[in-house]
Legacy VTK file of the C-alpha trace (Angstrom):
# vtk DataFile Version 3.0
C-alpha trace
ASCII
DATASET POLYDATA
POINTS 431 float
-21.796 5.942 -18.156
-22.785 3.247 -15.688
-25.378 0.672 -16.671
-28.881 1.681 -15.467
-29.714 0.587 -11.905
-26.231 -0.865 -11.424
-24.752 -1.317 -7.950
-21.095 -1.950 -7.161
-20.141 -3.724 -3.945
-16.710 -2.905 -2.527
-15.299 -5.340 0.043
-12.460 -4.078 2.222
-11.792 -4.600 5.909
-10.165 -1.145 6.040
-11.570 2.081 4.614
-11.193 5.809 5.242
-10.837 7.468 7.681
-8.707 4.486 8.777
-5.100 5.462 7.864
-4.252 2.114 6.198
-3.158 2.729 2.610
-5.346 -0.053 1.167
-8.470 1.601 2.518
-7.474 4.983 1.144
-6.905 3.571 -2.334
-10.210 1.696 -2.198
-11.922 4.958 -1.267
-10.333 6.817 -4.180
-11.522 4.172 -6.640
-14.996 3.913 -5.081
-15.531 7.680 -5.210
-14.347 7.875 -8.820
-16.784 5.094 -9.769
-19.553 6.982 -7.981
-18.690 10.061 -10.051
-19.071 7.907 -13.153
-22.674 7.197 -12.253
-22.474 3.900 -10.388
-24.230 3.268 -7.124
-21.388 2.168 -4.843
-21.723 0.440 -1.488
-18.762 -0.415 0.737
-18.742 -3.112 3.408
-15.929 -2.497 5.873
-15.036 -2.773 9.555
-16.506 -0.470 12.167
-13.217 -0.448 14.079
-9.688 0.685 13.304
-7.350 -1.947 11.938
-4.175 -0.699 13.617
-6.073 0.389 16.740
-9.353 -1.519 17.260
-10.338 0.839 20.071
-11.077 3.435 17.370
-14.711 3.227 16.286
-16.262 4.721 13.179
-19.832 5.653 12.309
-21.850 2.516 11.455
-23.121 4.147 8.272
-22.273 7.270 6.316
-21.907 8.678 2.805
-18.503 9.924 1.608
-17.882 11.182 -1.894
-21.166 9.711 -3.082
-20.301 6.269 -1.672
-22.609 4.441 0.765
-20.397 3.039 3.542
-21.656 0.289 5.844
-19.341 -0.488 8.753
-19.744 -3.902 10.293
-19.485 -4.577 14.043
-16.939 -7.057 15.431
-15.110 -7.128 12.098
-11.634 -6.192 13.341
-9.780 -6.947 16.571
-6.473 -5.417 15.538
-3.119 -6.948 14.629
-1.884 -7.944 18.069
-1.766 -11.682 17.354
-2.585 -14.025 14.486
-5.676 -15.128 16.388
-6.930 -11.538 16.599
-6.437 -11.139 12.850
-8.109 -14.426 11.939
-11.101 -13.811 14.194
-11.664 -10.337 12.781
-11.216 -11.613 9.233
-13.640 -14.492 9.719
-16.395 -12.342 11.191
-15.895 -9.696 8.509
-16.191 -12.272 5.719
-19.272 -13.910 7.235
-21.098 -10.604 7.647
-20.059 -9.477 4.168
-21.456 -12.618 2.543
-24.772 -12.328 4.382
-25.210 -8.654 3.542
-23.792 -8.892 0.027
-26.241 -11.567 -1.069
-29.182 -9.233 -0.433
-27.871 -6.052 -2.100
-30.308 -4.930 -4.751
-29.261 -4.595 -8.410
-25.772 -5.951 -7.699
-23.773 -6.210 -10.926
-20.131 -5.725 -9.868
-17.857 -6.626 -6.941
-14.536 -4.909 -6.306
-12.396 -6.930 -3.928
-8.796 -6.599 -2.820
-6.519 -8.518 -0.473
-7.598 -6.850 2.768
-8.164 -9.111 4.548
-6.071 -11.723 2.715
-9.026 -14.079 2.167
-11.492 -11.366 1.155
-11.862 -13.004 -2.258
-13.636 -15.876 -0.472
-16.561 -13.572 0.282
-16.644 -12.226 -3.285
-16.794 -15.740 -4.719
-19.639 -16.786 -2.427
-21.673 -13.653 -3.051
-21.272 -14.008 -6.823
-22.193 -17.705 -6.684
-25.299 -17.138 -4.552
-26.426 -14.293 -6.810
-26.285 -16.353 -10.013
-30.071 -16.716 -10.072
-30.389 -12.935 -10.594
-27.640 -12.722 -13.218
-23.877 -12.964 -13.438
-21.944 -10.641 -11.137
-18.656 -9.282 -12.464
-15.626 -9.478 -10.126
-12.598 -7.185 -10.322
-9.715 -8.528 -8.227
-7.221 -5.878 -7.056
-4.048 -7.647 -5.888
-2.248 -5.403 -3.381
-0.092 -8.156 -1.886
0.153 -11.901 -2.299
-0.586 -14.524 0.324
0.134 -17.204 1.380
3.424 -16.348 -0.350
4.214 -13.670 2.231
3.555 -15.969 5.202
5.551 -18.813 3.652
8.486 -16.533 2.831
8.501 -15.192 6.386
8.620 -18.764 7.694
5.325 -18.498 9.540
3.843 -21.542 7.819
5.121 -24.479 5.809
4.680 -24.403 2.054
3.229 -27.921 2.234
0.797 -27.235 5.084
-2.926 -27.810 4.608
-3.684 -24.124 5.220
-1.284 -23.048 2.467
-2.643 -25.588 0.006
-6.200 -24.425 0.674
-5.192 -20.789 0.346
-3.475 -21.449 -2.985
-6.596 -23.228 -4.159
-8.629 -20.131 -3.252
-6.141 -17.996 -5.181
-6.514 -20.125 -8.291
-10.286 -19.968 -7.950
-10.523 -16.183 -7.676
-8.004 -15.694 -10.494
-10.063 -18.007 -12.722
-13.401 -16.423 -11.768
-12.370 -12.749 -11.818
-13.258 -10.817 -14.930
-10.322 -8.458 -14.433
-7.137 -8.766 -12.373
-5.131 -5.670 -11.434
-1.595 -5.978 -10.019
0.785 -3.256 -8.832
4.054 -3.918 -10.674
5.727 -6.151 -13.230
7.246 -8.400 -10.575
3.829 -9.049 -9.047
2.467 -9.771 -12.522
5.059 -12.497 -13.058
4.306 -14.089 -9.690
0.560 -14.088 -10.357
1.125 -15.530 -13.806
2.919 -18.477 -12.229
-0.243 -19.211 -10.246
-2.746 -18.930 -13.085
-2.839 -17.885 -16.720
-4.571 -14.512 -16.482
-2.545 -12.702 -19.115
-5.643 -11.906 -21.166
-7.341 -10.068 -18.298
-4.466 -8.649 -16.245
-3.496 -4.965 -16.008
-0.493 -3.469 -14.216
-1.346 -0.215 -12.441
0.858 1.133 -9.631
-0.926 2.587 -6.591
-1.182 6.363 -6.660
-0.200 8.890 -3.991
-2.900 10.521 -1.870
-2.365 13.845 -3.590
-5.448 15.497 -2.092
-3.600 15.610 1.226
-0.066 16.136 -0.065
1.825 19.288 -0.894
5.340 20.565 -0.420
5.587 22.561 2.813
8.729 24.738 3.085
10.795 23.997 6.193
10.485 27.536 7.541
6.674 27.293 7.348
6.339 23.749 8.700
4.891 23.476 12.234
5.983 19.809 12.425
9.610 20.919 12.069
9.230 23.385 14.933
7.331 20.968 17.155
10.015 18.271 16.944
13.083 20.506 16.931
14.205 19.686 13.389
15.082 23.179 12.172
18.850 22.519 12.003
18.674 18.788 11.377
19.136 16.693 8.258
16.222 14.278 8.575
16.248 10.702 7.300
12.604 9.643 7.516
10.755 6.341 7.369
7.009 6.943 7.302
4.356 4.242 7.022
3.793 0.646 7.987
6.753 -0.975 9.754
6.437 -4.467 8.349
8.409 -7.476 9.502
8.498 -8.391 5.817
10.778 -5.395 5.231
12.888 -5.068 8.399
14.680 -1.836 9.229
17.515 -3.410 11.256
20.272 -2.213 8.907
19.049 1.390 9.060
18.587 1.304 12.837
22.088 -0.078 13.448
23.541 2.557 11.130
21.652 5.285 12.997
23.098 4.134 16.325
26.621 4.419 14.936
25.963 7.876 13.497
25.257 9.568 16.826
28.605 11.309 16.418
26.977 13.473 13.729
24.638 15.822 15.630
23.106 17.098 12.395
21.756 13.715 11.251
18.391 12.735 12.705
16.288 9.634 12.024
12.498 9.658 12.279
10.330 6.525 12.252
6.657 7.411 11.835
3.806 4.902 11.662
2.930 1.537 13.139
2.983 -2.176 12.445
4.640 -5.216 13.969
8.093 -4.046 12.866
7.768 -0.858 14.924
8.627 -2.943 17.997
12.269 -3.066 16.904
12.447 0.730 16.781
10.829 1.114 20.185
13.094 -1.501 21.782
16.173 0.189 20.312
15.151 3.529 21.797
14.403 1.972 25.175
17.693 0.067 25.307
20.149 2.583 23.855
18.460 5.956 24.463
19.868 7.351 21.187
19.880 11.116 20.767
19.292 10.931 17.004
16.208 8.685 16.703
12.571 9.745 17.124
9.580 7.403 16.942
6.055 8.697 16.321
2.704 7.003 15.611
0.779 7.394 12.370
-0.005 11.033 11.704
-3.555 12.133 10.810
-4.100 12.268 7.056
-4.805 15.992 7.335
-1.310 16.489 8.830
0.635 14.144 6.581
1.879 16.928 4.286
3.717 18.465 7.241
5.332 15.275 8.519
6.421 14.055 5.074
7.787 17.479 4.127
9.918 17.467 7.297
12.062 14.657 5.885
15.058 15.588 3.730
15.339 12.028 2.388
12.768 9.255 2.676
13.635 5.609 3.263
11.650 2.930 1.428
12.350 -0.667 2.450
11.573 -3.946 0.732
12.565 -7.366 2.067
15.006 -9.319 -0.081
12.485 -12.097 -0.704
9.435 -9.845 -0.977
9.828 -8.605 -4.545
6.537 -9.249 -6.312
4.812 -10.184 -3.046
4.368 -6.727 -1.528
4.591 -3.253 -3.030
5.967 -0.379 -0.886
3.576 2.373 -1.934
5.070 4.841 0.580
7.511 5.751 -2.181
4.808 7.746 -3.981
4.043 9.926 -0.972
7.706 10.835 -0.637
7.954 11.625 -4.341
4.814 13.772 -4.129
6.425 16.085 -1.571
9.549 16.357 -3.748
11.904 14.248 -1.684
14.705 11.912 -2.859
14.466 8.203 -2.034
16.892 5.964 -0.153
15.968 2.381 -0.888
16.812 -0.377 1.577
16.417 -3.623 -0.304
17.149 -5.679 -3.403
17.747 -4.891 -7.046
15.916 -5.490 -9.320
12.640 -4.367 -7.778
9.948 -1.817 -8.504
11.436 0.870 -6.251
14.861 0.273 -7.802
13.204 0.733 -11.213
11.846 4.117 -10.104
15.195 5.277 -8.737
17.063 4.201 -11.858
14.530 5.561 -14.336
14.231 9.011 -12.799
17.600 9.295 -10.980
15.909 10.267 -7.723
17.883 8.496 -5.033
20.211 5.831 -3.751
20.161 2.136 -2.841
21.627 0.204 0.087
21.560 -3.528 0.733
20.253 -5.405 3.744
22.943 -6.344 6.227
25.526 -3.885 4.907
25.646 -1.570 7.926
29.051 -0.125 6.999
27.821 0.570 3.481
24.691 2.208 4.881
26.756 4.428 7.189
28.954 5.532 4.307
25.954 6.196 2.081
24.151 8.187 4.785
27.220 10.363 5.385
27.474 10.957 1.644
23.800 11.870 1.370
24.015 14.274 4.307
26.922 16.022 2.578
25.079 16.339 -0.725
24.448 19.949 -1.672
20.931 21.334 -1.202
20.636 22.193 -4.896
21.284 18.591 -5.884
18.799 17.262 -3.334
16.205 19.801 -4.440
16.683 18.887 -8.097
16.232 15.189 -7.351
13.110 15.943 -5.349
11.617 18.096 -8.079
12.291 15.334 -10.610
10.452 12.902 -8.355
7.492 15.265 -8.038
7.322 15.756 -11.820
7.257 11.975 -12.291
4.183 11.850 -10.038
2.479 14.706 -11.828
3.202 13.462 -15.348
2.991 9.668 -15.068
1.992 8.489 -11.614
-0.683 10.927 -10.508
-3.910 9.957 -8.793
-6.017 11.349 -11.642
-4.105 9.292 -14.209
-3.721 5.999 -12.363
-7.059 5.987 -10.539
-8.718 6.857 -13.832
-6.969 3.947 -15.540
-7.986 1.618 -12.726
-11.643 2.627 -13.059
-11.411 2.200 -16.836
-10.301 -1.379 -16.233
-13.164 -1.879 -13.802
-15.682 -0.440 -16.240
-14.414 -1.655 -19.600
-11.792 -4.365 -19.033
-8.047 -4.576 -19.714
-6.458 -1.365 -20.987
-2.846 -0.801 -22.132
-0.444 -0.163 -19.265
1.625 2.988 -18.957
4.096 4.807 -16.700
6.959 2.940 -15.035
5.484 -0.358 -16.228
5.027 0.665 -19.854
7.259 -2.231 -20.863
4.653 -4.532 -19.335
1.831 -3.663 -21.706
-0.923 -6.140 -22.451
1.103 -7.504 -25.349
4.088 -8.044 -23.067
1.941 -9.801 -20.477
0.694 -12.104 -23.241
4.293 -13.012 -24.024
5.347 -13.627 -20.410
6.478 -16.976 -19.022
LINES 1 432
431 0 1 2 3 4 5 6 7 8 9 10 11 12 13 14 15 16 17 18 19 20 21 22 23 24 25 26 27 28 29 30 31 32 33 34 35 36 37 38 39 40 41 42 43 44 45 46 47 48 49 50 51 52 53 54 55 56 57 58 59 60 61 62 63 64 65 66 67 68 69 70 71 72 73 74 75 76 77 78 79 80 81 82 83 84 85 86 87 88 89 90 91 92 93 94 95 96 97 98 99 100 101 102 103 104 105 106 107 108 109 110 111 112 113 114 115 116 117 118 119 120 121 122 123 124 125 126 127 128 129 130 131 132 133 134 135 136 137 138 139 140 141 142 143 144 145 146 147 148 149 150 151 152 153 154 155 156 157 158 159 160 161 162 163 164 165 166 167 168 169 170 171 172 173 174 175 176 177 178 179 180 181 182 183 184 185 186 187 188 189 190 191 192 193 194 195 196 197 198 199 200 201 202 203 204 205 206 207 208 209 210 211 212 213 214 215 216 217 218 219 220 221 222 223 224 225 226 227 228 229 230 231 232 233 234 235 236 237 238 239 240 241 242 243 244 245 246 247 248 249 250 251 252 253 254 255 256 257 258 259 260 261 262 263 264 265 266 267 268 269 270 271 272 273 274 275 276 277 278 279 280 281 282 283 284 285 286 287 288 289 290 291 292 293 294 295 296 297 298 299 300 301 302 303 304 305 306 307 308 309 310 311 312 313 314 315 316 317 318 319 320 321 322 323 324 325 326 327 328 329 330 331 332 333 334 335 336 337 338 339 340 341 342 343 344 345 346 347 348 349 350 351 352 353 354 355 356 357 358 359 360 361 362 363 364 365 366 367 368 369 370 371 372 373 374 375 376 377 378 379 380 381 382 383 384 385 386 387 388 389 390 391 392 393 394 395 396 397 398 399 400 401 402 403 404 405 406 407 408 409 410 411 412 413 414 415 416 417 418 419 420 421 422 423 424 425 426 427 428 429 430
């Protein structure tokens, strides 16, 4: 049970119904904590992150969670300036409001926006006169590592040094640190010794909205003329950190196979490459669509025969491609575009649910895609069912979200699932 008169503050620039995955996971955790008896308040943006023209109700209750949406807290992702301005105003408003929340005992903060921990630290410091506030730090990606790796900023720049100092401060101050995979755990450990308070919990699929929809009953298949197609699907954020160039170039060279069709669904800065390819080459086998409503996601995901999950060669441990869990939930095999070892490669190898191709190897990708398209339906179905069972038995929302909330409520708990080799004892031995 929750402590009497205890209030949890959740800080996240994105939150449902915004389609961003971070916000959906924050909502799952917040609602589970509310079910456990906590009073939970969320401070988030009143506008969409991908599309700032979308406006949400300034205040509402969802799943027992009190949601406060702040004005002028997101201006979209068009430029770095837009992101920084939205982030700055969100953090400022969060600090001002957070300081005055009654009976505040806990703060849950993630990495959306990247410097969100700054607000958590200030709120906790200013509330010291009323008692110590516990901070749980949920690391969904790691910056400035991502920006440095992408070449956006110099590793020795003042901004990077200040950001790393903030990282060390939040890691030292946090009572619990949750990371998404064993590679991320190692990278965090190199920044600060948090082995005694770190848990590894992969993000869970949004199972409430996911189910397997048979092709003959799927309106998405009919709408987009996919009945007789073998669909290679990429669904989710198109990140420049995990470029799709190899897959796109392979798709252009596979137009001689009228059965193969490639679908790119979602948004992000990397989507520009897909759109420019379509505009320039007018391919007959590539379709680009925006993010689908969460209520329709079961139809779009089920329309794919194989789902592509990409991870940049230098992004292992920095980002975590959680789209893999949605594909597994609808019983689809995985085609990984990226490096080995990595978390997605671990999943494929452990459960035998897919294939791997390397960045830059267009000929290899073409050969692999032809081989996959010629794989018998029974084999594909068996791989998909294995993937779905892995979700249900080890990687389900009820299991992983429950473990996350146990960490929040009680502290470090033993790790399980794909990262069972990275238990608390293993983390203690890392270096």
